[in-house]
Residue frames as qw, qx, qy, qz and C-alpha x, y, z in Angstrom:
[[0.000, 0.886, 0.464, 0.000, 0.00, 0.00, 0.00],
 [0.306, -0.802, 0.099, 0.504, 2.78, 2.41, 0.95],
 [0.423, -0.139, 0.589, 0.674, 4.62, 1.68, -2.31],
 [0.229, 0.620, 0.657, 0.364, 1.46, 2.48, -4.29],
 [0.135, -0.939, -0.241, 0.203, 1.07, 5.81, -2.46],
 [0.405, -0.587, 0.335, 0.617, 4.72, 6.68, -3.18],
 [0.382, 0.184, 0.674, 0.605, 4.27, 5.90, -6.87],
 [0.092, 0.817, 0.546, 0.159, 1.13, 8.08, -6.98],
 [0.273, -0.860, -0.045, 0.429, 2.95, 11.00, -5.33],
 [0.449, -0.258, 0.482, 0.706, 5.60, 10.93, -8.04],
 [0.192, 0.434, 0.653, 0.589, 2.91, 11.59, -10.66],
 [0.135, -0.852, -0.493, 0.114, 0.81, 13.97, -8.54],
 [0.344, -0.646, 0.043, 0.680, 3.57, 16.57, -8.19],
 [0.153, -0.131, 0.520, 0.830, 4.19, 17.12, -11.93],
 [0.007, 0.516, 0.795, 0.318, 0.50, 16.51, -12.63],
 [0.157, -0.804, -0.433, 0.376, -0.63, 19.31, -10.33],
 [0.201, -0.534, 0.229, 0.789, 1.77, 21.75, -11.97],
 [0.108, 0.101, 0.734, 0.663, 0.62, 20.74, -15.45],
 [0.054, -0.665, -0.742, -0.067, -3.05, 21.06, -14.49],
 [0.170, -0.753, -0.219, 0.597, -2.47, 24.53, -13.09],
 [0.158, -0.318, 0.453, 0.818, -0.80, 25.67, -16.28],
 [0.036, 0.320, 0.816, 0.481, -3.63, 24.28, -18.43],
 [0.117, -0.733, -0.660, 0.119, -6.44, 25.79, -16.35],
 [0.190, -0.771, -0.128, 0.594, -4.95, 29.21, -15.78],
 [0.131, -0.423, 0.461, 0.769, -3.04, 29.95, -18.97],
 [0.086, 0.216, 0.848, 0.477, -5.63, 28.23, -21.16],
 [0.323, -0.022, 0.068, -0.944, -8.45, 30.44, -19.82],
 [0.331, -0.237, -0.891, -0.202, -10.59, 27.36, -19.15],
 [0.288, -0.633, -0.644, 0.319, -12.10, 29.17, -16.11],
 [0.023, 0.924, 0.164, 0.344, -13.26, 32.72, -15.49],
 [0.286, 0.634, -0.416, 0.585, -10.79, 35.05, -13.81],
 [0.494, -0.566, 0.377, -0.542, -12.08, 34.77, -10.23],
 [0.974, -0.123, 0.115, -0.151, -12.48, 30.98, -10.33],
 [0.789, 0.442, -0.276, 0.327, -9.12, 30.58, -12.03],
 [0.032, 0.682, -0.461, 0.568, -7.53, 32.65, -9.26],
 [0.720, -0.420, 0.357, -0.421, -9.11, 30.50, -6.53],
 [0.994, 0.100, 0.041, 0.000, -8.35, 27.18, -8.26],
 [0.609, 0.600, -0.335, 0.396, -4.88, 28.32, -9.20],
 [0.200, -0.674, 0.485, -0.520, -4.14, 29.38, -5.63],
 [0.868, -0.275, 0.306, -0.279, -5.38, 26.06, -4.26],
 [0.936, 0.307, -0.076, 0.153, -3.31, 24.12, -6.78],
 [0.339, 0.700, -0.422, 0.466, -0.25, 26.22, -5.97],
 [0.497, -0.579, 0.465, -0.449, -0.70, 25.52, -2.26],
 [0.972, -0.048, 0.198, -0.114, -1.09, 21.79, -2.94],
 [0.780, 0.516, -0.208, 0.287, 1.94, 21.78, -5.23],
 [0.029, 0.743, -0.467, 0.478, 3.95, 23.66, -2.61],
 [0.719, -0.438, 0.419, -0.339, 3.04, 21.20, 0.16],
 [0.980, 0.152, 0.122, 0.045, 3.76, 18.18, -2.00],
 [0.602, 0.678, -0.253, 0.337, 6.90, 19.77, -3.38],
 [0.184, -0.749, 0.494, -0.401, 8.40, 20.73, -0.03],
 [0.844, -0.300, 0.401, -0.195, 7.84, 17.25, 1.38],
 [0.935, 0.303, 0.120, 0.142, 9.24, 15.48, -1.66],
 [0.419, 0.782, -0.296, 0.353, 12.12, 17.90, -2.16],
 [0.421, -0.694, 0.498, -0.304, 13.17, 17.48, 1.48],
 [0.917, -0.107, 0.383, -0.037, 13.16, 13.70, 1.07],
 [0.789, 0.573, -0.020, 0.218, 15.07, 14.00, -2.22],
 [0.116, 0.836, -0.417, 0.339, 17.78, 16.20, -0.64],
 [0.631, -0.519, 0.529, -0.229, 18.15, 13.82, 2.32],
 [0.951, 0.169, 0.256, 0.043, 18.35, 10.85, -0.07],
 [0.586, 0.738, -0.197, 0.271, 21.02, 12.60, -2.14],
 [0.146, -0.777, 0.517, -0.329, 23.13, 13.40, 0.92],
 [0.813, -0.299, 0.473, -0.162, 22.79, 9.85, 2.27],
 [0.911, 0.374, 0.126, 0.124, 23.82, 8.33, -1.06],
 [0.377, 0.805, -0.329, 0.319, 26.82, 10.67, -1.39],
 [0.410, -0.668, 0.544, -0.298, 27.91, 9.84, 2.16],
 [0.905, -0.072, 0.411, -0.081, 27.65, 6.14, 1.27],
 [0.430, -0.376, 0.623, 0.533, 30.11, 6.67, -1.59],
 [0.559, 0.587, 0.569, 0.141, 27.71, 6.91, -4.56],
 [0.362, 0.046, 0.254, 0.896, 29.00, 9.21, -7.30],
 [0.143, 0.323, 0.196, -0.915, 27.32, 12.59, -7.77],
 [0.391, 0.093, -0.522, -0.752, 25.47, 11.72, -10.98],
 [0.427, -0.220, -0.872, -0.099, 23.98, 8.49, -9.62],
 [0.148, -0.351, -0.650, 0.657, 23.07, 10.17, -6.32],
 [0.243, 0.219, -0.056, -0.943, 21.28, 12.96, -8.21],
 [0.474, -0.051, -0.684, -0.552, 19.24, 10.43, -10.18],
 [0.365, -0.289, -0.852, 0.240, 18.34, 8.54, -6.99],
 [0.014, -0.328, -0.427, 0.843, 17.23, 11.78, -5.34],
 [0.358, 0.155, -0.287, -0.875, 15.14, 12.85, -8.32],
 [0.357, -0.131, -0.893, -0.240, 13.55, 9.40, -8.24],
 [0.069, -0.396, -0.731, 0.551, 11.66, 10.53, -5.13],
 [0.217, 0.443, 0.088, -0.865, 10.16, 13.50, -6.98],
 [0.590, 0.429, -0.312, -0.609, 9.40, 11.86, -10.32],
 [0.977, 0.107, 0.157, -0.094, 8.88, 8.43, -11.92],
 [0.716, -0.364, 0.411, 0.431, 12.17, 6.65, -12.62],
 [0.604, 0.430, 0.426, 0.518, 12.16, 7.34, -16.37],
 [0.067, 0.947, 0.145, 0.280, 11.45, 11.06, -15.88],
 [0.542, -0.794, 0.208, 0.181, 14.08, 11.30, -13.13],
 [0.744, -0.099, 0.415, 0.515, 16.68, 9.73, -15.41],
 [0.438, 0.665, 0.339, 0.500, 15.92, 12.13, -18.26],
 [0.178, -0.974, -0.015, -0.142, 16.14, 15.14, -15.93],
 [0.671, -0.612, 0.306, 0.286, 19.41, 13.86, -14.46],
 [0.753, 0.266, 0.348, 0.492, 20.86, 13.50, -17.96],
 [0.221, 0.937, 0.118, 0.243, 20.76, 17.27, -18.48],
 [0.297, -0.888, 0.350, 0.029, 23.52, 18.22, -15.99],
 [0.791, -0.191, 0.503, 0.291, 25.45, 15.10, -17.04],
 [0.643, 0.614, 0.308, 0.339, 25.38, 16.27, -20.64],
 [0.072, 0.971, -0.110, 0.202, 26.67, 19.75, -19.71],
 [0.606, -0.662, 0.428, 0.113, 29.35, 18.21, -17.50],
 [0.811, 0.110, 0.456, 0.349, 30.54, 16.02, -20.39],
 [0.441, 0.824, 0.150, 0.322, 30.66, 19.05, -22.70],
 [0.228, -0.937, 0.251, -0.085, 32.70, 20.99, -20.15],
 [0.739, -0.415, 0.484, 0.218, 35.14, 18.11, -19.63],
 [0.755, 0.372, 0.408, 0.354, 35.54, 17.65, -23.38],
 [0.333, 0.863, 0.109, 0.365, 36.00, 21.32, -24.21],
 [0.157, -0.893, 0.264, -0.328, 37.90, 22.55, -21.14],
 [0.567, -0.591, 0.549, -0.168, 39.22, 19.72, -18.98],
 [0.891, 0.341, -0.291, -0.072, 40.65, 17.32, -21.52],
 [0.401, -0.654, 0.637, -0.080, 43.13, 14.91, -19.96],
 [0.428, 0.323, -0.822, -0.191, 44.91, 11.72, -21.01],
 [0.872, -0.272, -0.291, -0.284, 43.49, 8.39, -19.95],
 [0.440, -0.606, 0.632, -0.200, 44.88, 6.67, -16.88],
 [0.133, 0.289, -0.938, -0.141, 46.15, 3.10, -17.05],
 [0.220, 0.232, 0.893, -0.318, 42.75, 1.96, -15.76],
 [0.464, 0.602, 0.248, -0.600, 40.64, 3.71, -18.43],
 [0.362, 0.014, 0.791, 0.493, 39.87, 2.52, -21.96],
 [0.399, 0.406, -0.063, -0.820, 38.12, 4.27, -24.83],
 [0.484, 0.221, 0.846, 0.036, 35.74, 2.54, -27.22],
 [0.407, 0.763, 0.338, -0.373, 34.54, 5.16, -29.73],
 [0.236, -0.448, 0.528, 0.682, 37.29, 5.27, -32.39],
 [0.129, 0.166, 0.828, 0.520, 35.07, 3.64, -35.04],
 [0.165, 0.630, 0.640, -0.407, 31.89, 5.45, -34.02],
 [0.288, 0.481, 0.475, 0.678, 30.24, 7.40, -36.86],
 [0.192, -0.832, -0.453, 0.258, 28.97, 9.97, -34.34],
 [0.302, -0.541, 0.145, 0.771, 31.72, 12.49, -35.19],
 [0.140, 0.082, 0.639, 0.752, 30.97, 12.38, -38.92],
 [0.094, -0.668, -0.717, -0.177, 27.23, 12.61, -38.24],
 [0.265, -0.770, -0.284, 0.506, 27.78, 15.62, -36.00],
 [0.243, -0.322, 0.351, 0.845, 29.88, 17.37, -38.66],
 [0.044, 0.346, 0.737, 0.579, 27.14, 16.76, -41.25],
 [0.184, -0.772, -0.605, 0.062, 24.45, 18.14, -38.95],
 [0.294, -0.630, -0.053, 0.717, 26.56, 21.23, -38.22],
 [0.158, -0.076, 0.531, 0.829, 26.72, 21.88, -41.97],
 [0.112, -0.447, -0.747, -0.479, 22.98, 21.41, -42.54],
 [0.210, -0.616, -0.611, 0.450, 21.66, 23.22, -39.44],
 [0.020, -0.422, 0.030, 0.906, 22.17, 26.78, -40.81],
 [0.177, -0.062, -0.680, -0.708, 20.36, 25.73, -44.01],
 [0.254, -0.480, -0.840, 0.004, 17.51, 24.30, -41.95],
 [0.147, -0.600, -0.412, 0.670, 17.14, 27.49, -39.88],
 [0.047, 0.270, -0.322, -0.906, 17.27, 29.62, -43.06],
 [0.188, -0.261, -0.828, -0.459, 14.50, 27.44, -44.50],
 [0.149, -0.592, -0.697, 0.376, 12.33, 28.29, -41.48],
 [0.025, -0.506, -0.047, 0.861, 12.69, 31.98, -42.38],
 [0.148, 0.136, -0.599, -0.775, 11.65, 31.35, -45.97],
 [0.323, -0.217, -0.851, -0.351, 8.80, 28.89, -45.45],
 [0.315, -0.551, -0.724, 0.270, 7.16, 29.76, -42.11],
 [0.049, 0.675, 0.201, 0.708, 5.28, 33.08, -41.92],
 [0.569, -0.781, -0.175, -0.187, 4.83, 33.14, -38.12],
 [0.199, 0.718, -0.512, 0.427, 7.76, 34.66, -36.23],
 [0.611, -0.489, 0.479, -0.398, 6.95, 32.86, -32.95],
 [0.981, 0.089, 0.162, -0.063, 6.95, 29.49, -34.69],
 [0.653, 0.629, -0.303, 0.293, 10.23, 30.28, -36.46],
 [0.105, -0.694, 0.546, -0.457, 11.86, 31.21, -33.17],
 [0.812, -0.297, 0.396, -0.311, 10.52, 28.11, -31.44],
 [0.956, 0.287, 0.016, 0.065, 11.80, 25.81, -34.19],
 [0.436, 0.711, -0.405, 0.375, 15.18, 27.54, -34.26],
 [0.374, -0.615, 0.545, -0.430, 15.57, 27.14, -30.47],
 [0.931, -0.089, 0.302, -0.186, 14.56, 23.47, -30.62],
 [0.833, 0.504, -0.151, 0.171, 17.00, 22.87, -33.48],
 [0.212, 0.717, -0.502, 0.435, 19.91, 24.53, -31.68],
 [0.600, -0.482, 0.499, -0.398, 19.12, 22.77, -28.41],
 [0.981, 0.118, 0.138, -0.070, 19.03, 19.42, -30.23],
 [0.637, 0.630, -0.326, 0.301, 22.42, 20.25, -31.75],
 [0.184, -0.678, 0.555, -0.446, 23.81, 20.96, -28.28],
 [0.849, -0.236, 0.384, -0.276, 22.53, 17.57, -27.12],
 [0.918, 0.376, -0.076, 0.104, 24.24, 15.87, -30.05],
 [0.302, 0.700, -0.485, 0.429, 27.49, 17.60, -29.09],
 [0.511, -0.531, 0.504, -0.450, 26.90, 16.46, -25.51],
 [0.975, 0.014, 0.178, -0.135, 26.36, 12.88, -26.59],
 [0.748, 0.535, -0.268, 0.286, 29.54, 12.93, -28.67],
 [0.014, -0.704, 0.508, -0.495, 31.41, 14.50, -25.74],
 [0.768, -0.387, 0.373, -0.349, 30.14, 11.76, -23.42],
 [0.971, 0.223, -0.050, 0.073, 31.61, 9.09, -25.70],
 [0.525, 0.603, -0.367, 0.476, 35.00, 10.81, -25.34],
 [0.104, -0.578, 0.479, -0.653, 34.89, 11.58, -21.61],
 [0.766, -0.283, 0.377, -0.438, 33.19, 8.50, -20.16],
 [0.456, 0.407, -0.780, -0.135, 35.53, 5.57, -20.90],
 [0.878, -0.259, -0.402, -0.017, 35.42, 2.07, -19.49],
 [0.083, -0.728, 0.512, -0.449, 37.13, 2.00, -16.11],
 [0.695, -0.075, -0.686, 0.201, 38.71, -0.70, -13.98],
 [0.393, -0.690, 0.176, -0.582, 37.44, 0.07, -10.49],
 [0.189, -0.441, 0.798, -0.364, 38.23, -1.60, -7.19],
 [0.615, 0.045, 0.685, -0.388, 35.24, -3.96, -7.29],
 [0.657, 0.391, 0.637, 0.095, 34.68, -4.42, -11.01],
 [0.297, 0.097, 0.483, 0.818, 34.67, -3.14, -14.56],
 [0.253, 0.643, 0.337, -0.640, 32.60, -0.03, -15.24],
 [0.336, 0.224, 0.679, 0.613, 31.26, -0.16, -18.80],
 [0.205, 0.630, 0.250, -0.707, 29.51, 2.69, -20.58],
 [0.401, 0.434, 0.536, 0.603, 28.15, 3.90, -23.84],
 [0.048, 0.395, 0.053, 0.916, 28.35, 7.63, -23.25],
 [0.352, -0.129, 0.359, -0.855, 25.28, 8.99, -21.50],
 [0.700, 0.005, -0.349, -0.622, 23.04, 6.26, -22.87],
 [0.928, -0.195, -0.305, -0.083, 24.13, 3.21, -20.86],
 [0.061, 0.624, -0.658, 0.416, 26.30, 2.30, -17.89],
 [0.909, -0.333, -0.112, -0.223, 26.83, -0.59, -15.54],
 [0.208, -0.665, 0.701, -0.149, 29.27, -2.38, -13.26],
 [0.906, 0.113, -0.394, -0.108, 30.48, -5.91, -13.92],
 [0.609, -0.680, 0.400, -0.085, 32.03, -7.38, -10.72],
 [0.210, 0.591, -0.769, -0.123, 35.33, -9.13, -11.31],
 [0.336, -0.139, 0.908, -0.207, 34.10, -12.29, -9.59],
 [0.702, 0.437, 0.417, -0.377, 31.32, -12.61, -12.20],
 [0.494, 0.703, -0.410, -0.307, 33.73, -12.64, -15.15],
 [0.934, -0.099, 0.339, 0.048, 34.55, -16.22, -16.12],
 [0.672, 0.030, 0.414, 0.614, 36.66, -15.31, -19.16],
 [0.225, 0.877, 0.011, -0.424, 37.63, -12.36, -21.34],
 [0.667, 0.055, 0.529, 0.521, 38.97, -12.67, -24.87],
 [0.128, 0.569, -0.232, -0.778, 39.81, -10.31, -27.73],
 [0.348, 0.251, 0.832, 0.351, 37.61, -11.21, -30.70],
 [0.196, 0.171, -0.186, -0.947, 35.89, -9.12, -33.32],
 [0.208, 0.437, 0.874, -0.036, 32.16, -9.53, -33.82],
 [0.101, -0.294, -0.379, -0.872, 29.47, -7.79, -35.81],
 [0.259, 0.161, 0.576, -0.758, 26.66, -6.34, -33.72],
 [0.364, 0.493, 0.789, -0.035, 23.07, -7.31, -34.64],
 [0.363, 0.857, 0.364, 0.041, 22.21, -5.45, -37.81],
 [0.587, 0.253, 0.013, 0.769, 25.61, -3.74, -37.74],
 [0.170, -0.887, -0.253, -0.346, 24.10, -1.02, -35.55],
 [0.251, 0.465, -0.426, 0.735, 25.83, 1.47, -33.27],
 [0.407, -0.483, 0.273, -0.725, 25.42, 1.61, -29.50],
 [0.309, -0.163, 0.847, -0.401, 23.83, -0.71, -26.97],
 [0.714, 0.050, -0.424, -0.555, 21.87, -3.73, -28.18],
 [0.481, -0.264, 0.771, -0.322, 20.73, -6.96, -26.59],
 [0.570, 0.083, -0.720, -0.388, 19.91, -10.46, -27.76],
 [0.583, -0.379, 0.428, -0.577, 17.69, -11.69, -24.88],
 [0.970, 0.063, -0.091, -0.218, 17.26, -15.18, -26.32],
 [0.778, 0.303, -0.398, 0.381, 21.05, -15.62, -26.09],
 [0.564, -0.782, -0.136, 0.226, 21.41, -13.56, -22.87],
 [0.634, 0.048, 0.150, 0.757, 23.95, -11.48, -24.77],
 [0.030, 0.943, 0.191, -0.272, 24.57, -7.74, -24.95],
 [0.649, 0.343, 0.188, 0.652, 26.58, -5.51, -27.28],
 [0.094, -0.888, -0.020, 0.449, 28.20, -2.12, -26.82],
 [0.724, 0.320, 0.404, 0.459, 29.19, -1.55, -30.43],
 [0.021, -0.754, 0.161, 0.637, 31.14, 1.18, -32.22],
 [0.282, 0.471, -0.594, -0.589, 30.79, 1.30, -35.98],
 [0.870, 0.084, -0.183, -0.450, 28.57, -1.78, -35.76],
 [0.780, 0.201, -0.567, 0.175, 31.36, -3.98, -34.36],
 [0.644, -0.729, 0.195, -0.126, 32.77, -5.16, -31.04],
 [0.430, 0.656, -0.596, 0.173, 36.32, -6.19, -30.12],
 [0.022, 0.288, -0.841, 0.458, 36.20, -7.95, -26.74],
 [0.693, -0.317, -0.503, -0.407, 33.94, -10.66, -25.31],
 [0.209, -0.347, 0.697, -0.592, 33.22, -11.12, -21.62],
 [0.634, -0.222, -0.697, -0.250, 31.73, -14.47, -20.56],
 [0.318, -0.472, 0.408, -0.714, 30.07, -14.20, -17.17],
 [0.264, -0.069, -0.948, 0.165, 29.34, -16.83, -14.55],
 [0.020, 0.585, 0.686, -0.432, 26.36, -14.81, -13.28],
 [0.269, 0.684, 0.478, 0.481, 24.10, -12.45, -15.23],
 [0.195, -0.399, -0.191, 0.875, 24.39, -8.64, -15.07],
 [0.262, 0.796, 0.514, 0.184, 22.17, -5.86, -16.40],
 [0.337, 0.051, 0.028, 0.940, 23.14, -2.37, -17.55],
 [0.125, 0.683, 0.413, -0.590, 21.24, 0.85, -16.91],
 [0.394, 0.412, 0.556, 0.605, 19.86, 1.97, -20.27],
 [0.019, 0.314, 0.121, 0.942, 18.42, 5.32, -21.32],
 [0.534, -0.362, -0.037, -0.763, 14.99, 4.69, -19.76],
 [0.897, -0.305, 0.135, -0.289, 15.15, 1.19, -18.32],
 [0.437, -0.523, 0.720, 0.134, 17.66, -1.55, -17.51],
 [0.487, 0.349, -0.701, -0.388, 18.72, -4.06, -20.12],
 [0.948, -0.174, -0.154, -0.220, 17.69, -7.72, -19.76],
 [0.644, -0.591, 0.475, 0.102, 20.16, -9.84, -17.73],
 [0.671, 0.641, -0.366, -0.066, 23.18, -10.87, -19.79],
 [0.855, -0.392, 0.294, 0.167, 25.71, -13.66, -19.38],
 [0.675, 0.134, 0.319, 0.651, 27.78, -12.62, -22.42],
 [0.040, 0.927, 0.106, -0.357, 28.86, -9.06, -23.08],
 [0.686, 0.328, 0.279, 0.586, 30.51, -7.97, -26.34],
 [0.196, -0.869, -0.090, 0.445, 32.35, -4.65, -26.07],
 [0.551, 0.757, -0.035, 0.349, 33.94, -2.24, -28.52],
 [0.599, -0.687, 0.103, 0.397, 37.46, -1.21, -27.49],
 [0.363, 0.895, -0.246, -0.084, 39.97, 1.07, -29.20],
 [0.195, 0.588, -0.773, 0.134, 42.89, -0.97, -27.81],
 [0.893, -0.223, -0.173, -0.349, 41.45, -4.44, -27.18],
 [0.781, 0.141, -0.514, 0.326, 44.74, -6.18, -26.38],
 [0.145, 0.316, -0.493, 0.798, 45.68, -3.72, -23.65],
 [0.600, -0.313, 0.070, -0.733, 42.12, -3.77, -22.31],
 [0.920, -0.100, -0.346, -0.157, 42.02, -7.59, -22.13],
 [0.623, 0.198, -0.551, 0.519, 45.43, -7.80, -20.48],
 [0.079, -0.335, 0.400, -0.850, 44.56, -5.19, -17.84],
 [0.737, -0.264, -0.025, -0.621, 41.20, -6.80, -17.11],
 [0.881, 0.001, -0.471, 0.032, 42.64, -10.30, -16.83],
 [0.385, 0.286, -0.575, 0.663, 45.14, -9.01, -14.27],
 [0.350, -0.296, 0.315, -0.831, 42.20, -7.95, -12.08],
 [0.809, -0.154, -0.373, -0.427, 40.28, -11.24, -12.22],
 [0.634, -0.520, 0.510, -0.258, 40.40, -13.51, -9.17],
 [0.096, 0.377, -0.908, -0.155, 42.45, -16.70, -9.54],
 [0.742, -0.103, -0.495, -0.441, 40.38, -19.80, -10.38],
 [0.755, -0.482, 0.311, -0.317, 39.54, -22.04, -7.45],
 [0.953, -0.106, 0.250, 0.133, 42.27, -24.63, -6.88],
 [0.620, 0.710, -0.149, 0.300, 44.83, -22.70, -8.92]]
């Protein structure tokens, strides 16, 4: 029962705000009634918001004190205010700006425990093409759309989308795989991440494979309990696991996987470094 109430609260808070906007700005009610209803909705939103925001802040502080990184702690805290999918999308915004800042300002060489995977990715070429076509697209708005407000809205949406594409490309450059104390941290930029404990890795080998359909990014083959983090439609390293793991995707986790195929710019160095971290087989 309590879980159902918590789930309802996550939708009530944004729902109340949306309803207020619709009723008041849409002139669905006369001025006096709109003022009364709007005031009541604002009071309700304030009460709900203060309670939920306080819980979110406390959750964030507790998670940070427990050692959770800032980005994950922010998403956990927002999960109290909003449904999980909405919280993740909101949390992606500061992550995207952070990746852009790191890429443009704080570039640094990889450590011996970090490994890139995006050398074959077509994202850079796609971004260059979009940068060339965006001015033409905005100029077309001026020629074809007679309403200034609509032209401005479309131009802002187009530029914001371009910033997000830059942020996604930056995340591929600034969020490498990492060998951590407890396991391997795998990523595909902002779009997927997960930890694979060393004691769940039965074997790791360097082998090239084609991803399903030759597609870029994160894909799964649930019938085979296999997952792919592909660059340029291919992977370079295969992890065989003795227990299944799931990755956090854009909106929901992947299915459990017992085989994970990864792209890697330097697969031999990656395999050697990972093997050095694996526990010795029993009886060895």
